[in-house]
Residue frames as qw, qx, qy, qz and C-alpha x, y, z in Angstrom:
[[0.011, 0.874, 0.486, -0.001, 0.02, 0.00, -0.02],
 [0.334, -0.762, 0.078, 0.549, 2.86, 2.37, 0.80],
 [0.387, -0.064, 0.592, 0.704, 4.22, 1.92, -2.73],
 [0.133, 0.671, 0.646, 0.339, 0.81, 2.86, -4.21],
 [0.223, -0.915, -0.241, 0.235, 0.61, 5.96, -1.90],
 [0.424, -0.537, 0.293, 0.668, 4.20, 6.98, -2.77],
 [0.328, 0.199, 0.649, 0.657, 3.45, 6.70, -6.47],
 [0.022, 0.832, 0.535, 0.143, 0.22, 8.67, -6.14],
 [0.312, -0.849, -0.061, 0.423, 2.16, 11.46, -4.28],
 [0.412, -0.285, 0.477, 0.722, 4.83, 11.62, -6.99],
 [0.231, 0.469, 0.687, 0.504, 2.23, 11.86, -9.70],
 [0.145, -0.899, -0.398, 0.110, 0.47, 14.61, -7.77],
 [0.361, -0.703, 0.183, 0.585, 3.72, 16.49, -7.44],
 [0.429, 0.057, 0.613, 0.661, 4.48, 15.90, -11.08],
 [0.117, 0.742, 0.580, 0.316, 1.19, 17.44, -12.06],
 [0.268, -0.896, -0.184, 0.303, 1.80, 20.48, -9.78],
 [0.368, -0.576, 0.377, 0.626, 5.18, 21.09, -11.32],
 [0.415, 0.117, 0.693, 0.577, 4.64, 20.03, -14.87],
 [0.192, 0.816, 0.544, 0.017, 1.69, 22.38, -15.42],
 [0.170, -0.849, 0.078, 0.494, 4.12, 25.28, -15.23],
 [0.253, -0.462, 0.635, 0.566, 6.02, 24.24, -18.32],
 [0.748, 0.531, -0.093, -0.387, 5.53, 23.73, -22.05],
 [0.668, -0.239, 0.658, 0.254, 7.06, 20.51, -23.34],
 [0.268, 0.472, -0.571, -0.616, 8.37, 20.22, -26.91],
 [0.893, 0.182, 0.255, -0.322, 6.99, 17.67, -29.26],
 [0.256, 0.651, -0.695, -0.165, 10.31, 16.49, -30.45],
 [0.937, -0.007, -0.320, -0.140, 10.64, 12.73, -30.97],
 [0.290, -0.677, 0.628, -0.252, 12.53, 11.03, -28.13],
 [0.812, 0.085, -0.575, -0.049, 13.93, 7.63, -27.37],
 [0.696, -0.638, 0.257, -0.205, 14.40, 5.77, -24.08],
 [0.620, 0.465, -0.595, 0.212, 17.86, 4.41, -23.48],
 [0.077, -0.402, 0.741, -0.533, 18.74, 2.10, -20.56],
 [0.135, -0.155, -0.968, 0.143, 17.06, -0.43, -18.33],
 [0.279, -0.653, -0.607, -0.356, 13.39, -0.33, -17.27],
 [0.485, -0.778, -0.325, 0.235, 14.29, 1.15, -13.82],
 [0.396, -0.656, 0.152, 0.624, 17.21, 3.38, -14.92],
 [0.509, 0.418, 0.489, 0.571, 16.51, 4.78, -18.37],
 [0.035, -0.557, -0.047, 0.829, 16.58, 8.34, -19.72],
 [0.535, 0.703, 0.462, 0.075, 14.65, 9.93, -22.60],
 [0.265, -0.491, 0.277, 0.782, 16.72, 11.87, -25.01],
 [0.546, 0.673, 0.040, -0.498, 15.76, 13.68, -28.27],
 [0.827, 0.213, 0.437, 0.283, 16.44, 11.74, -31.46],
 [0.567, 0.718, 0.181, 0.362, 18.78, 13.01, -34.15],
 [0.171, -0.969, 0.165, -0.062, 21.08, 15.04, -31.83],
 [0.539, -0.604, 0.566, 0.154, 24.00, 12.70, -30.96],
 [0.826, 0.493, -0.268, -0.051, 26.42, 10.99, -33.28],
 [0.912, -0.038, -0.203, 0.353, 29.79, 9.24, -33.11],
 [0.404, 0.442, -0.230, 0.767, 31.54, 12.55, -32.44],
 [0.452, -0.748, -0.139, -0.467, 29.44, 13.45, -29.41],
 [0.306, 0.230, -0.705, 0.597, 30.89, 13.77, -25.93],
 [0.625, -0.552, -0.362, -0.416, 28.74, 12.64, -23.05],
 [0.083, 0.314, -0.689, 0.648, 29.43, 13.20, -19.30],
 [0.685, -0.400, -0.501, -0.346, 27.31, 10.93, -17.01],
 [0.021, 0.394, -0.638, 0.662, 27.55, 11.78, -13.33],
 [0.620, -0.145, 0.524, -0.566, 26.07, 9.14, -10.95],
 [0.433, 0.253, -0.814, -0.293, 26.44, 5.56, -11.91],
 [0.743, -0.239, 0.424, -0.459, 25.42, 3.32, -8.88],
 [0.435, -0.142, 0.886, 0.080, 24.91, -0.29, -9.93],
 [0.578, 0.587, 0.566, 0.026, 23.00, 0.39, -13.15],
 [0.057, -0.596, 0.323, 0.733, 24.96, 1.97, -15.96],
 [0.529, 0.399, 0.723, 0.196, 22.69, 0.65, -18.75],
 [0.278, 0.928, 0.189, -0.163, 22.11, 4.14, -20.00],
 [0.158, -0.768, 0.506, 0.359, 25.85, 4.70, -20.37],
 [0.471, -0.090, 0.831, 0.281, 26.22, 1.38, -22.15],
 [0.485, 0.657, 0.577, 0.020, 23.24, 2.16, -24.49],
 [0.144, 0.934, -0.102, -0.310, 24.75, 5.55, -25.43],
 [0.277, -0.559, 0.698, 0.352, 28.00, 3.80, -26.28],
 [0.490, 0.164, 0.841, 0.160, 26.31, 1.07, -28.21],
 [0.404, 0.756, 0.498, -0.128, 23.78, 3.24, -30.05],
 [0.242, 0.967, -0.016, -0.080, 25.99, 6.15, -31.08],
 [0.854, 0.157, -0.067, 0.492, 29.60, 5.07, -30.62],
 [0.044, 0.889, -0.073, 0.451, 30.20, 8.39, -28.98],
 [0.323, 0.299, -0.647, 0.623, 32.67, 9.32, -26.16],
 [0.642, -0.619, -0.332, -0.308, 31.13, 8.32, -22.90],
 [0.264, 0.352, -0.607, 0.662, 32.64, 9.42, -19.56],
 [0.636, -0.569, -0.461, -0.244, 31.02, 8.06, -16.45],
 [0.149, 0.468, -0.507, 0.708, 31.68, 9.60, -13.01],
 [0.755, -0.549, -0.163, -0.320, 30.97, 8.13, -9.56],
 [0.131, 0.589, -0.689, 0.402, 33.26, 7.90, -6.50],
 [0.805, -0.300, 0.236, -0.454, 31.03, 5.38, -4.70],
 [0.244, -0.402, 0.880, 0.065, 33.07, 2.15, -3.93],
 [0.623, 0.270, 0.719, -0.150, 30.08, -0.11, -5.03],
 [0.558, 0.774, 0.047, -0.296, 29.73, 1.89, -8.25],
 [0.116, 0.723, -0.654, -0.190, 33.44, 1.47, -9.02],
 [0.396, -0.196, 0.896, -0.036, 33.28, -2.27, -8.32],
 [0.654, 0.502, 0.504, -0.260, 30.21, -2.58, -10.59],
 [0.501, 0.793, -0.241, -0.249, 31.91, -0.94, -13.52],
 [0.047, -0.568, 0.815, 0.105, 34.96, -3.15, -13.02],
 [0.555, 0.064, 0.813, -0.163, 32.75, -6.20, -12.94],
 [0.645, 0.685, 0.230, -0.250, 31.10, -5.06, -16.24],
 [0.257, 0.792, -0.508, -0.222, 34.49, -4.33, -17.81],
 [0.295, -0.357, 0.887, 0.005, 35.69, -7.78, -16.95],
 [0.640, 0.370, 0.639, -0.215, 32.42, -9.33, -18.28],
 [0.536, 0.792, -0.023, -0.292, 32.79, -7.38, -21.61],
 [0.096, 0.689, -0.697, -0.171, 36.35, -8.40, -22.05],
 [0.306, -0.118, 0.943, -0.062, 35.34, -12.02, -21.59],
 [0.394, -0.045, -0.579, -0.713, 32.25, -11.69, -23.82],
 [0.236, -0.312, -0.892, 0.227, 30.16, -12.79, -20.84],
 [0.263, -0.638, -0.379, -0.616, 26.70, -11.44, -20.15],
 [0.182, -0.018, -0.603, 0.776, 26.36, -9.50, -16.81],
 [0.227, -0.684, -0.671, -0.171, 22.99, -9.27, -15.17],
 [0.121, -0.605, 0.114, -0.779, 21.93, -5.89, -13.68],
 [0.143, 0.048, -0.824, 0.546, 21.98, -6.37, -9.82],
 [0.268, 0.275, 0.557, -0.736, 18.47, -4.91, -9.22],
 [0.656, 0.376, -0.085, -0.648, 16.69, -6.00, -12.41],
 [0.588, -0.127, 0.799, 0.022, 16.36, -9.72, -12.75],
 [0.659, 0.467, 0.578, 0.116, 16.53, -10.97, -16.31],
 [0.342, 0.940, -0.022, -0.010, 18.10, -7.78, -17.71],
 [0.818, -0.168, 0.204, 0.510, 21.64, -8.12, -19.03],
 [0.004, -0.789, 0.290, 0.542, 24.25, -5.66, -20.35],
 [0.766, 0.584, -0.239, -0.119, 25.42, -6.07, -24.01],
 [0.890, -0.276, 0.264, 0.251, 28.37, -8.43, -24.46],
 [0.645, 0.667, 0.042, 0.370, 30.22, -6.40, -27.09],
 [0.638, -0.440, -0.065, 0.628, 33.74, -5.48, -25.80],
 [0.346, 0.415, 0.264, 0.799, 33.80, -2.65, -28.38],
 [0.293, -0.880, -0.326, -0.186, 31.65, -0.64, -25.92],
 [0.635, -0.650, -0.028, 0.417, 34.83, 0.05, -24.02],
 [0.621, 0.337, 0.221, 0.672, 36.63, 1.61, -26.92],
 [0.081, 0.501, 0.059, 0.860, 35.23, 5.12, -26.17],
 [0.616, -0.672, -0.249, -0.328, 33.83, 4.58, -22.70],
 [0.404, 0.290, -0.585, 0.641, 35.82, 5.58, -19.58],
 [0.586, -0.702, -0.404, -0.039, 34.98, 5.46, -15.88],
 [0.254, 0.518, -0.358, 0.734, 36.28, 8.06, -13.48],
 [0.520, -0.470, -0.667, 0.254, 36.04, 7.62, -9.62],
 [0.124, -0.025, -0.223, 0.967, 35.28, 11.33, -8.92],
 [0.072, 0.684, 0.684, -0.244, 32.22, 13.26, -7.95],
 [0.202, 0.572, 0.332, 0.723, 30.67, 16.33, -9.49],
 [0.319, -0.684, -0.398, 0.521, 30.60, 19.59, -7.54],
 [0.200, 0.968, 0.140, 0.065, 31.13, 23.37, -8.07],
 [0.071, 0.868, -0.483, 0.087, 34.86, 23.27, -7.34],
 [0.733, 0.244, -0.608, 0.184, 37.84, 20.97, -6.84],
 [0.327, -0.551, 0.560, -0.526, 38.02, 19.56, -3.29],
 [0.332, -0.028, -0.940, 0.067, 37.64, 16.43, -1.25],
 [0.516, -0.303, 0.039, -0.800, 34.13, 15.90, 0.16],
 [0.315, -0.023, 0.871, -0.376, 32.24, 13.66, 2.51],
 [0.505, -0.051, -0.600, -0.618, 29.68, 11.41, 0.85],
 [0.435, -0.165, 0.654, -0.597, 26.99, 10.22, 3.29],
 [0.006, -0.060, -0.980, -0.189, 25.45, 6.86, 2.97],
 [0.472, -0.308, -0.426, -0.707, 21.74, 6.27, 2.32],
 [0.566, -0.352, 0.423, -0.614, 19.42, 5.40, 5.13],
 [0.966, 0.084, 0.158, -0.188, 18.76, 2.03, 3.59],
 [0.380, -0.604, 0.638, 0.290, 22.18, 0.22, 3.44],
 [0.676, 0.241, 0.665, 0.205, 21.03, -1.85, 0.51],
 [0.420, 0.893, 0.161, -0.015, 20.94, 1.28, -1.57],
 [0.768, 0.082, 0.083, 0.630, 24.17, 2.37, -3.32],
 [0.266, 0.727, 0.126, 0.620, 23.89, 6.11, -3.87],
 [0.479, -0.446, -0.353, 0.669, 25.69, 8.40, -1.36],
 [0.103, 0.906, 0.314, 0.266, 25.06, 12.12, -0.99],
 [0.482, 0.212, -0.200, 0.826, 27.53, 14.99, -0.77],
 [0.247, -0.437, 0.035, -0.864, 24.77, 17.21, 0.70],
 [0.008, 0.063, 0.883, -0.465, 23.62, 14.46, 3.19],
 [0.425, -0.202, -0.388, -0.793, 20.16, 14.41, 1.65],
 [0.713, -0.328, -0.569, -0.244, 19.01, 11.63, 3.97],
 [0.320, -0.740, 0.331, -0.492, 20.65, 13.00, 7.16],
 [0.959, -0.165, -0.209, 0.094, 22.78, 10.01, 8.02],
 [0.465, -0.830, 0.285, 0.117, 26.04, 9.83, 9.99],
 [0.748, -0.212, 0.504, 0.377, 28.35, 7.39, 8.13],
 [0.441, 0.862, -0.100, -0.230, 30.35, 8.62, 5.09],
 [0.794, -0.030, 0.241, 0.557, 33.39, 8.11, 2.96],
 [0.025, -0.816, 0.130, 0.562, 35.58, 10.88, 1.43],
 [0.695, 0.313, 0.514, 0.393, 36.26, 11.34, -2.22],
 [0.223, -0.278, 0.250, 0.900, 37.66, 13.80, -4.74],
 [0.369, 0.744, 0.546, -0.112, 35.23, 16.05, -6.56],
 [0.308, -0.118, 0.302, 0.895, 35.57, 18.48, -9.46],
 [0.413, 0.616, 0.164, -0.651, 33.53, 21.15, -11.23],
 [0.796, 0.479, 0.370, 0.026, 32.53, 20.35, -14.77],
 [0.394, 0.892, -0.218, 0.027, 34.95, 22.86, -16.27],
 [0.364, -0.648, 0.670, 0.002, 37.77, 21.24, -14.32],
 [0.764, 0.080, 0.639, 0.033, 36.83, 17.83, -15.88],
 [0.649, 0.748, 0.136, 0.010, 36.62, 19.29, -19.37],
 [0.087, 0.867, -0.490, -0.004, 40.20, 20.71, -18.95],
 [0.512, -0.431, 0.743, 0.003, 41.52, 17.40, -17.69],
 [0.696, 0.250, 0.670, 0.066, 39.85, 15.38, -20.40],
 [0.237, -0.214, 0.488, 0.812, 40.53, 17.88, -23.21],
 [0.186, 0.599, 0.745, 0.226, 36.97, 18.78, -24.19],
 [0.019, 0.066, 0.049, 0.996, 35.77, 22.15, -25.40],
 [0.568, -0.096, -0.141, -0.805, 32.06, 21.20, -25.46],
 [0.251, 0.047, 0.936, -0.243, 29.74, 18.59, -23.91],
 [0.352, -0.113, -0.608, -0.703, 26.92, 17.26, -26.09],
 [0.677, -0.477, -0.449, -0.337, 25.12, 15.45, -23.19],
 [0.075, 0.344, -0.688, 0.635, 25.45, 15.88, -19.47],
 [0.671, -0.455, -0.532, -0.243, 23.52, 13.60, -17.05],
 [0.038, -0.433, 0.539, -0.721, 23.33, 14.72, -13.44],
 [0.794, -0.399, -0.362, -0.281, 22.04, 12.15, -10.94],
 [0.479, 0.316, -0.566, 0.592, 23.99, 13.03, -7.84],
 [0.519, -0.459, -0.685, 0.223, 21.72, 12.82, -4.89],
 [0.269, -0.870, -0.331, 0.246, 20.89, 16.44, -4.01],
 [0.435, -0.496, 0.220, 0.719, 24.03, 18.07, -5.35],
 [0.432, 0.498, 0.580, 0.478, 22.37, 18.85, -8.66],
 [0.014, -0.969, -0.244, 0.021, 21.33, 22.29, -7.57],
 [0.421, -0.735, 0.284, 0.449, 25.00, 23.26, -6.79],
 [0.498, -0.053, 0.625, 0.598, 26.27, 21.91, -10.14],
 [0.305, 0.695, 0.577, 0.302, 23.46, 23.41, -12.23],
 [0.115, -0.977, -0.084, 0.160, 24.08, 26.91, -10.71],
 [0.466, -0.560, 0.448, 0.518, 27.84, 26.55, -11.30],
 [0.495, 0.272, 0.652, 0.505, 27.25, 25.63, -14.98],
 [0.146, 0.897, 0.382, 0.169, 25.05, 28.73, -15.49],
 [0.341, -0.866, 0.121, 0.345, 27.63, 30.95, -13.67],
 [0.421, -0.446, 0.578, 0.538, 30.40, 29.71, -15.92],
 [0.579, 0.558, -0.126, -0.581, 28.20, 29.63, -19.04],
 [0.084, -0.220, 0.952, 0.195, 28.71, 25.94, -19.74],
 [0.664, 0.257, 0.138, -0.689, 25.83, 24.79, -21.87],
 [0.340, -0.063, 0.917, 0.198, 25.60, 21.11, -22.83],
 [0.298, -0.029, -0.616, -0.728, 23.47, 20.41, -25.88],
 [0.687, -0.384, -0.530, -0.315, 21.37, 17.93, -23.85],
 [0.056, -0.377, 0.664, -0.643, 21.01, 18.14, -20.10],
 [0.682, -0.314, -0.613, -0.245, 19.49, 15.32, -18.15],
 [0.064, -0.384, 0.562, -0.730, 18.82, 15.91, -14.40],
 [0.541, -0.464, -0.700, -0.030, 17.25, 13.84, -11.64],
 [0.252, -0.581, 0.236, -0.737, 15.89, 16.10, -8.87],
 [0.502, -0.054, -0.841, 0.196, 16.54, 13.72, -6.00],
 [0.127, -0.070, 0.506, -0.851, 14.86, 15.99, -3.43],
 [0.639, -0.100, -0.313, -0.696, 11.53, 14.74, -4.65],
 [0.753, -0.119, -0.647, 0.015, 12.29, 11.51, -2.75],
 [0.567, -0.376, -0.466, 0.566, 13.62, 13.25, 0.31],
 [0.036, 0.838, 0.193, 0.510, 12.10, 16.80, 0.53],
 [0.429, 0.073, -0.453, 0.778, 14.09, 19.07, 2.79],
 [0.131, 0.321, 0.461, -0.817, 11.10, 21.25, 3.44],
 [0.464, 0.586, 0.620, -0.239, 7.73, 22.19, 1.90],
 [0.269, 0.825, -0.144, -0.475, 9.34, 24.43, -0.72],
 [0.511, -0.263, 0.709, 0.408, 11.06, 21.63, -2.67],
 [0.525, 0.579, 0.593, 0.197, 8.79, 21.79, -5.73],
 [0.122, 0.984, 0.029, -0.128, 9.45, 25.54, -5.94],
 [0.359, -0.671, 0.537, 0.365, 13.18, 24.87, -5.96],
 [0.566, 0.111, 0.736, 0.354, 12.96, 22.32, -8.72],
 [0.392, 0.807, 0.438, 0.061, 10.73, 24.64, -10.75],
 [0.042, -0.960, 0.139, 0.240, 13.12, 27.53, -10.37],
 [0.436, -0.481, 0.638, 0.414, 16.14, 25.56, -11.34],
 [0.536, 0.390, 0.685, 0.302, 14.40, 24.27, -14.48],
 [0.237, 0.925, 0.292, -0.051, 13.23, 27.77, -15.33],
 [0.269, -0.783, 0.346, 0.441, 16.75, 29.15, -15.13],
 [0.433, -0.118, 0.745, 0.493, 17.72, 26.83, -17.99],
 [0.360, 0.681, 0.621, 0.142, 14.59, 27.62, -20.00],
 [0.012, 0.957, 0.060, -0.283, 15.57, 31.30, -19.70],
 [0.271, -0.604, 0.570, 0.487, 18.86, 30.47, -21.33],
 [0.486, 0.457, -0.466, -0.580, 17.16, 29.04, -24.39],
 [0.032, -0.097, 0.995, 0.008, 16.64, 25.48, -23.40],
 [0.651, -0.119, -0.327, -0.675, 13.51, 23.47, -24.14],
 [0.528, -0.236, 0.731, -0.363, 11.98, 20.88, -21.77],
 [0.434, 0.227, -0.748, -0.448, 11.87, 17.71, -23.82],
 [0.722, -0.268, -0.616, -0.164, 10.66, 15.22, -21.17],
 [0.170, -0.398, 0.641, -0.634, 10.03, 14.80, -17.47],
 [0.561, -0.187, -0.788, -0.172, 8.79, 11.61, -15.90],
 [0.628, -0.656, -0.323, -0.266, 7.00, 10.93, -12.69],
 [0.777, -0.421, -0.163, 0.439, 10.32, 10.67, -10.84],
 [0.017, -0.970, 0.051, 0.236, 11.33, 14.14, -12.06],
 [0.622, -0.137, 0.495, 0.591, 13.97, 12.81, -14.40],
 [0.334, 0.872, 0.168, -0.316, 14.10, 15.80, -16.68],
 [0.622, 0.096, 0.457, 0.628, 15.66, 16.19, -20.14],
 [0.171, 0.886, 0.090, -0.421, 16.31, 19.63, -21.62],
 [0.694, 0.310, 0.378, 0.528, 17.65, 20.52, -25.06],
 [0.169, -0.582, 0.059, 0.794, 19.46, 23.65, -26.00],
 [0.557, 0.733, 0.354, -0.167, 17.51, 25.28, -28.86]]
């Protein structure tokens, strides 16, 4: 029953937020697993595209799908020990042409083509608005993998990891432009989005999960989400898609 109530509350919140925005009618495609996919506009990416994907956890099916579908440069970022171990397990499976099942989605497997690794790199760093070492706090449910630099769930245990701003990463990796940036970083998305706007870094496609919808810090959380989306719309972006979990895809017009 609690799952039904939670789903109802998310749909209600989605309606409250979604009615403020106009959505484009561009064709989109879903890439990734059933529980961890993203909708992106068709006809934008190609083999020359550069994709930064922050937040991996133990489902990097979206990352794999981008590499498989477009053959583009894919850079995955996550400092969480379990996320690092998961990528290493997938890397080993690909090199052995062995199918690896997603840990939390029975019957769903990653591709077995080792060519996915040709232009796909994993980096054990977090995303932030500057270079420093941060504490990442564990989730309240220890079976969950994602840790939070802003301590979204108000827990006590943590690990420390290196974080960088997006422009720092671009300099290190030698990129002038990002074609797709995915931000799924457990409450730190506000900090990163504000830093991107301040530094005028505008990815062609921006995918953001607003994690506060799962752990509201106060009654104003929908207002915060709406304001952060609106800031990007004011810069010429269009809202392509938003699902009931507030995974939002924006496209620079």
